[in-house]
C-alpha positions as CSV (number, residue, x, y, z in Angstrom):
1,M,0.0,0.0,0.0
2,F,2.8,2.4,0.9
3,L,4.4,1.8,-2.5
4,Y,1.2,2.9,-4.2
5,Y,-0.7,5.4,-2.1
6,P,0.7,8.6,-0.6
7,P,1.7,8.4,3.1
8,N,-1.1,10.8,4.1
9,S,-3.9,8.8,2.5
10,K,-6.6,7.1,4.5
11,V,-5.4,3.8,3.2
12,T,-1.9,4.1,4.5
13,T,-2.5,6.0,7.7
14,S,-4.6,3.1,9.0
15,L,-1.7,0.7,8.3
16,T,1.2,2.8,9.7
17,Q,1.5,0.9,13.0
18,A,1.5,-2.5,11.2
19,L,4.2,-1.2,8.9
20,L,6.4,0.0,11.7
21,H,6.2,-3.5,13.3
22,I,6.4,-5.5,10.1
23,N,9.6,-7.2,11.5
24,H,7.2,-9.1,13.9
25,L,4.7,-10.1,11.1
26,A,6.7,-12.6,9.1
27,P,9.5,-15.1,9.5
28,W,12.2,-12.9,7.9
29,K,15.4,-14.5,6.8
30,D,17.4,-11.5,7.9
31,S,15.4,-10.3,10.9
32,I,18.2,-7.8,11.9
33,L,18.1,-6.1,8.6
34,I,14.3,-5.8,8.7
35,Y,14.4,-4.5,12.3
36,E,16.9,-1.8,11.1
37,Q,14.6,-0.8,8.3
38,C,11.6,-0.6,10.7
39,H,13.7,1.8,12.8
40,I,14.4,4.0,9.7
41,L,10.6,3.9,8.9
42,A,9.7,5.0,12.4
43,N,12.2,7.9,12.3
44,Q,10.9,9.0,8.9
45,I,7.2,8.5,9.1
46,D,6.6,12.0,10.5
47,N,9.0,13.7,8.0
48,P,7.1,16.7,6.7
49,D,8.7,16.1,3.3
50,L,7.4,12.5,3.0
51,N,4.4,13.3,0.8
52,Y,6.7,15.4,-1.5
53,Q,9.1,12.5,-1.6
54,F,6.3,10.1,-2.5
55,S,5.2,12.5,-5.3
56,L,8.8,12.6,-6.8
57,L,9.1,8.8,-6.7
58,F,5.6,7.7,-7.7
59,E,3.7,10.5,-9.3
60,G,6.5,12.3,-11.1
61,Q,7.7,15.8,-10.8
62,G,9.5,16.1,-14.2
63,T,11.7,13.2,-15.0
64,M,11.0,10.2,-12.7
65,P,14.2,9.0,-11.0
66,V,12.8,5.6,-10.2
67,P,9.9,4.6,-12.5
68,P,7.6,2.1,-10.7
69,W,6.2,0.4,-13.8
70,G,7.4,-3.0,-15.0
71,S,7.1,-2.1,-18.7
72,F,9.8,0.6,-18.1
73,Y,12.3,-2.1,-17.1
74,L,11.1,-4.8,-19.5
75,D,10.7,-2.7,-22.7
76,K,13.9,-2.3,-24.7
77,E,13.4,1.5,-25.0
78,N,12.2,1.9,-21.4
79,L,8.7,2.8,-22.6
80,L,5.5,2.4,-20.7
81,L,2.6,0.4,-22.2
82,G,4.8,-2.3,-23.7
83,K,4.2,-5.9,-24.4
84,S,4.8,-6.9,-20.8
85,L,1.9,-4.7,-19.7
86,E,-0.3,-6.2,-22.3
87,S,0.6,-9.7,-21.1
88,Y,-0.1,-8.6,-17.5
89,R,-3.4,-7.1,-18.5
90,Q,-4.4,-10.4,-20.2
91,F,-3.4,-12.3,-17.0
92,L,-5.5,-10.0,-14.8
93,Q,-8.5,-10.3,-17.2
94,Q,-8.1,-14.1,-17.5
95,H,-8.3,-14.4,-13.7
96,G,-11.0,-11.9,-13.1
97,V,-8.9,-9.4,-11.2
98,K,-10.2,-5.8,-11.5
99,L,-8.1,-3.0,-10.1
100,N,-10.4,0.0,-9.3
101,T,-8.1,2.6,-7.8
102,G,-9.6,5.6,-9.4
103,I,-6.2,6.4,-10.9
104,N,-5.6,6.1,-14.6
105,E,-2.2,4.5,-15.0
106,P,-0.6,1.3,-16.2
107,E,-1.5,-1.7,-14.1
108,D,2.1,-2.9,-13.8
109,Q,2.9,-0.3,-11.1
110,F,5.0,-2.1,-8.4
111,G,2.7,-1.4,-5.5
112,L,-0.4,-2.0,-7.5
113,M,0.9,-5.4,-8.5
114,L,1.5,-6.3,-4.8
115,M,-2.1,-5.3,-4.1
116,A,-3.3,-7.5,-6.9
117,Y,-1.2,-10.3,-5.3
118,A,-2.8,-9.7,-1.9
119,M,-6.3,-9.7,-3.4
120,L,-5.6,-13.1,-5.0
121,L,-4.3,-14.5,-1.7
122,E,-7.3,-13.1,0.2
123,N,-9.6,-15.0,-2.3
124,N,-7.6,-18.2,-1.8
125,H,-6.2,-18.1,-5.3
126,H,-2.7,-19.1,-4.2
127,V,-1.5,-20.6,-7.4
128,T,-2.6,-17.6,-9.4
129,A,-0.9,-15.3,-6.9
130,K,2.3,-17.2,-7.2
131,Q,2.0,-17.0,-11.0
132,L,1.6,-13.2,-10.8
133,I,4.8,-12.9,-8.8
134,D,6.8,-15.4,-10.9
135,E,5.7,-14.4,-14.4
136,H,4.9,-10.7,-14.1
137,L,6.8,-9.2,-11.1
138,L,10.1,-11.0,-10.5
139,S,11.4,-10.3,-14.0
140,W,11.9,-6.6,-13.2
141,S,11.3,-6.0,-9.4
142,S,14.9,-6.5,-8.4
143,A,16.1,-3.8,-10.8
144,Y,13.4,-1.4,-9.6
145,L,14.0,-2.1,-5.9
146,K,17.8,-1.7,-6.2
147,K,17.3,1.6,-8.0
148,L,14.8,2.7,-5.3
149,Q,17.3,1.7,-2.6
150,K,20.1,3.7,-4.2
151,S,17.9,6.8,-4.7
152,Q,18.8,9.6,-2.3
153,I,15.3,11.1,-2.4
154,S,13.8,9.3,0.7
155,P,15.2,7.2,3.4
156,F,11.7,6.0,4.1
157,Y,11.2,4.6,0.6
158,Q,14.8,3.2,0.6
159,A,13.8,1.2,3.7
160,L,10.5,0.1,2.1
161,A,12.5,-1.1,-0.9
162,V,14.7,-3.2,1.3
163,I,11.7,-4.7,3.0
164,A,9.9,-5.4,-0.3
165,E,13.0,-7.1,-1.7
166,Q,13.4,-9.3,1.3
167,Y,9.7,-10.2,1.2
168,L,9.9,-11.2,-2.4
169,H,12.9,-13.4,-1.6
170,M,10.7,-15.3,0.9
171,L,8.1,-16.2,-1.7
């Protein structure tokens, strides 16, 4: 959710406490690393610039330093709306997944893909959820998350990128 919705949204504010204690919510392979990232998140969550940082990273203020869309990483010319997005859209349609966020953007946005994954799990579609990760997310997520970790825009989102990367390694 925090990699799709701004930190001041109703969706994310209700999940803040869970995020800050995410180190207790899963059997992390590197629990010390996750604990350290939670500490960074706790120190940054009230940063008055956090919404602006989100806007730079996810909405775009000029050139996007870390584009969050899979087609950017998978298309030879780094363009959105490429073949990978079409394939992902077909996958979503085939499995009856509808993403109604009210935002008009490509469905292969990293955080939105994680939300689709969570929706599939909530509806006990575990095989399809695994297929989403294996066939549509893992092919580019590492490049994206490494780039987000190296970005100097936001320690908060750097920490989230580390946590997301560790989570994907657990799947």
